[in-house]
N, C-alpha and C positions, 0 to 999 in steps of 0.2 A: 439555941432553939432551932435555928435553921440549918445548922451544920450537918446534922445527921441526914436529913432528907437530901441535901445537896450532895453529900458524899455517896449516898446510895445511888442517886441519879448519875453521878459521874462514873461509878462502878458499872452500872448497867450500860452506859454509853461505851465504855472501854470493852466490856464483854461483847456488845454488839459489833464493835469494830473488829474484834478478834474473830468472831464467827463469820462476819462478812469476808474477811481476808482469806479464811480457809475455804469458803464456798467459791470465791472468785478466782482461786488459784494463784494468789499472790506469792505463795511460797511453794509452788509446785516443783521447782527444780533448784533446791538450795545448793546442791553439789556442782551444778553446771557452771555457775559464775566463777567458781574457783579455777576451772580449767579453760575458760574462754580466753584468759590472758595469753595462753600459749597458742592460740589460733593464728593462722596466717593472715596478715593484713593486706596482702597483694592480690590483685586479680590479673591473671595472665602476665605476670612479671611487672605490672605497673601498680603503683600505690593506689589504694582505694580512695577515690575523691572525697568521700565523707570524712576521712581522717587526715587528709593531706594538710589542711590548714592547721590542725592541732599539732602536727609534727614539725612544721616549718618554724624555725626560730624567728624569721622575719614576720610571719603571721602572728606569732605570739606577742612580739614587740608592738605591732601595730594595734593590737587589741588593748594593750596597756596604756597607749597614748591617748 
């Protein structure tokens, strides 16, 4: 008895989320993420400080401990 109204409500919520994501530009550049992996991670020959810890094996081990 309550399943049909609940399923309609859930469908409307999902539809609203899809419309919101289109208007907010959530998928504005789906091809760009594919090519960002090939970008250069260095600035003037030095490793970017934002990713330095993620590439360091010591940094990764300290996060696990």
